[in-house]
N, C-alpha and C positions, 0 to 999 in steps of 0.2 A: 462285842461292839460296843464304842464308846460315843455316848451323845455329848456332843460339844456345845451344843446350844439347848438352853441357856447355862447349864453347870459349868461352863468354865470361863473363868474371867480372864481375858487375855488383852495382850496390848493392843489388840484390834480395837479396842475400847477407847483407846487413847491416841488414836492415830491423829497427825496434824494436816493440816488441809493440803498441804504438799504430799503428804503420803496418798491420801485419799484419792488426789488427782492422779498420783502414779498408778493407783490402783484402777482406777475408772479407765486410765488411759494406757491401761497393761498391753490390751493388744496391739496397738500401734506403736508403743516402743519397741516390742518384739519385732513386729513388721521391718521398722526402719534399722534395727540392729543387725536383721539378718541382710539388709539392703548393704549395709555399710560394711559387714562383714565381708561380704562378694567382692564388692569395690576394692576392698584392702588386699584381697588375693589378687585381682587383677594388677593392682599396683605394684605388687612384688616383680612383675613381670615387666613391667613398662613404667618404671619410677619418673620418667619426663614428660608423660603424657598429662598436658595443662587441663583437658577435658575431664581426664579421671580425678585431678585434683579439685576441680570444680565441683564436681559430682561429690564428692568426697565431704566438701565443705558447705555444701547445700544440705547434704543429708544430717551433718552434726548440727545445722542451724535448725532443721526441722526437729530434730530430737531435743534441742534447747528448749524449742517453743514449747513442744508437747508437756516437758517435765515443768513448765514456768507455767503451765496453765492457760496458755495462750493458744488460739488458733487461727490466728491472721494469715499464717501460712499456710492453712490447710483449707482455703477456699479451692472450689473445682480449678479456677482457671490457674492457681499459683502450682497445684498440684499436677496439672498437666504442663506446666512449664518444666516443673521439677522431672518429670517423667521423660520429657523430650530431652532434658541436659543428657539424663542415663542414657538413653538411647543413642545420642551423638557419641558419647562416650565409648558405647561398645563399637559403634561403626567407626570410630578412628581407631581402635584397637584392629578391628577387623582388616581395616586396610594394610595395616603393617604385618598382619601375621604371614610369617613366611613357610608354614608346613602345615600339613593335615592335621597334626595333633593339635596345634594351637588353635586351628580353626575350630576343631571338634570342641575344645573347651571353651571358646568364645560362644559356640552355639547352645552349649549346655547352661551358660551363665546368661544368656539371653532368654533361654527357655524358663529359668527358675524366676528371672527378675519379672517376666512379663506375668508369672504366675502371682508373684509377690503383687505385682500391682492391680490385678484382678482383685485379689483379697482386699487389697488397699481402698479400692473403689465401693466394694460392697461395705465395709466396714465405715468409710466417709458416710454413706448413703445412710446407714443405721445411725450414726453419729447426730447427723442431723436432724433425722425423726426423733430422736429422744430429747434433743434441746427443750423444744417447748414444753414438755411435760415427762421428766425424766422416769416417771412411776408408771407410765401409762403401760397396759397390757395391750400387745398387738397379736393380730393372729397371721401366724406364718404359715406358709404353704408346705406341707409335709414332704411334697415331692422335692421342691426347692432344697430344704431343711437336709433331708438324704443327699441329694447330689452334692451340695455343699462339701459333705463330710466325705463322700465317696471319690470326690476330685482331691482332696486333702490326702486321703491314703493312698490314692493314684500317683499323686506326686510324687509324696514319699518313696514309693517303692520305685519310680523312675530315678530318683537322685539317688538312690542307693546302690546304682551302677552294678546291679546284680547281687549284691551282699544278703538279699532276702526279697522274698515276695509278699503282698498282702491279698490272703484270700477271705472270702465271706463263707465258704462252703467248708465244713470239717472234713468231707470227704475229700477234698482237694489238698488237704493241708499236707506238706512235707515238712520234713525235721526244723530247718531255720526258717520256717515262713511263720506269720504272724497271721493268727485268725482273728478276723474282726466280725462281731456280731452286733448287729444293731435293729432294736425293736422299738418304733414309736407309734404310739396310739392314740387315738381322741374319740371324743363323742361323733363328731360327723366324719371322721376318718379322710378328711382332706385338709384339714388345717389344725394347727395347736396354738393356745394361747400364753403368751409368756413377756416378761419384759424384755427389751433388747440388751439391755445390760446382764439379764441371766443367760441370754443366749450366747453371749461372751463366756461365761462362765463355764459352760456346758464346753466350748470350744477349749479351753484352758484346761478343763479335767481330763479331756480326751487327750490334748497334746500331752500333757503328764504322765496319762498311761501309757502311752506309746515311749514316749522318752526314758521312762524308769523301767520298762519290760524288755529284756533281751529278744533278738530274733528267736522265733519258736514259740513265744508265749501267746496268750490269748488276750483280747480286750473287748469285753461286752459293755454295751451302752443301751440302757432302757429308760424311755421317756415315754409317762403316759399322762393324760389329763384325766384325773378321776372326780369325783363327785365334788368334791369340797377341795381338792388339792392338786396340784402341778408335782408328780414324783419325777426324780431324776435319780439313777443309778448308773455309776462308772465304775466298772472292776477289772481288774488286769492279775496277772500272776508274775510281776515282776519282783524286784528286789524287796519291795515291801519296808516297813518303818519300823525300827525299834521300839518296844511298848511304851518305854518312859518319855520318849520323844513325841509320842501321838498328839498331845496338846501343844506343844512347841510348834511343828510344823505348820500351824495357822498364824505364828507371829511373822511380822514384817521382816521380810528377807532373810527367814531362819530357813536353812536346807540340812534334811536329814543328815546324821554323822556317815550313814553307810552310801552316800551318792558318790563317793570317790571322785574320780574325775570324768563322769559323766558331761560332755559338753551342752552347754544349753546357751540360749539368745535371753533368756529372762532374767529377772532380778530375785526369783525365789519367791513371788508375788502370788501365784496362782491361786495356792488354798487360803493365803489371807484376803485375797480378793472374793473368794467364794462366801468365807464366813462373813465379810463386810456386806455381801448382798444379800445373804441370805438372812443376816440380823435387820438390815436395812426394809425388806420386806416380810420381815415377822414371821420365818420360817424355822424350821428346824433342820441339824446339818448333823449325822452321824460317820464314824469313819471306823473301818476295821481293817487292821492290817498286822502282819506278820513277815519279819525277814524271811527272804526267799520264796514265800508263797503269794504275796502279793497284796494288794490295798482294795478296798470298796468304800467309794464314797456315794454315801445317801442322802437325797435333798429332798423336803418336802416345803412347798410354798404354799400358803392358805390361798384360794382363787378370790379375787375379789367379787364384790356382790355384782358387778356388772356383768362379769363373766357367768356367775352362776344363774343370773336371771336370763341371759340368752342361752343357754344350753336347758332352761326348764319350759323356755317359749317354744323351743324346736319340739320338744316330746307333745305339747298340747295339739 
C-alpha cells in the first residue's frame, strides 16, 4: 500500500484556479457530458431536428459556463428551462417515430435523461448548500446515502440491457454479475458527518471502481465515522494500475496506461479531485493496486472539533 499524502509531491499542488474549478465541478461536467452524448446519439437519427440542435447548443453553453466558473445558467429556473428544452426534444422525436424499435430507443433515452436530471437536482442542492461555507461538515442521512447509491447501481444494470446484473448478496452472484457490498456506520446509526465535496469524492471513487472493473467483479465500499476520523475505503477487483504509475494517476488528467479503450465521460480527474479534497481537509490517502487484481483507495479525514464535541455530548 502506497501512502500518497504527504510523501508524494504532485502537480496537484500546482493546480491553476481553472483546474481547481474543473475538479470541484467535476460531477456536473460528467453529468452534462452524459446528456450531450445521449442527445448526439439521437441526432444521428434525426439530423434536421431543430429542437435537438437547440438542446445540444444549450448543453454546450452550460458546459462552457461550468468550466469558466460561472453559475449564472445554473439557477433553478434556468435548469428547469433547460430540462424542458430536452423534454420537448424527446417529444418531437417521439412524434416522428415510425416503428416500435424507435419508440423503445426513445423511451430508454427518456428514462436515462430523467435519471440524470434527478441527479442534477440533488447535486445542485448540495452545491448551493456548500457555497456559504465550502468547508462545513454536514450530517447526511445514512438511509438517503445508501438509497442514492442503490439507485445508481440499479440504473447501471438497467442501462446495460442485460449485459450484467448487480447483486448485493454473494449467494446470488452469477459469473457475469457485479457484487456490490456497502457498509456505512456511524456513532448514532442514522447520520454521518462529512463535507459535501467529500461526498462527491466518494461518488467518483465508486464510479471509477465500477468503470474499471469488468462484469463478474466485486466492488466494496466501507465508510465509518470513527472517534477522531472519517474513514472511507473503496476497493474493486478490476484492471488495477501498474506499480510505477501509482503516484502518476493523481496528476491532473492522467490515465493509467492499461485503461485502453474503456469509454468514459470524465476527464481523468477523479483521483486528482480526491487528492485535492483530502489535502484541503488535512487528511490522508493510500492506494493499493496491482494489474488484473484490482485497486483499493483508503482515505481518512480528521473530524473537526465541532463534530467530536457533538459525539461526546451524546455519550454523556
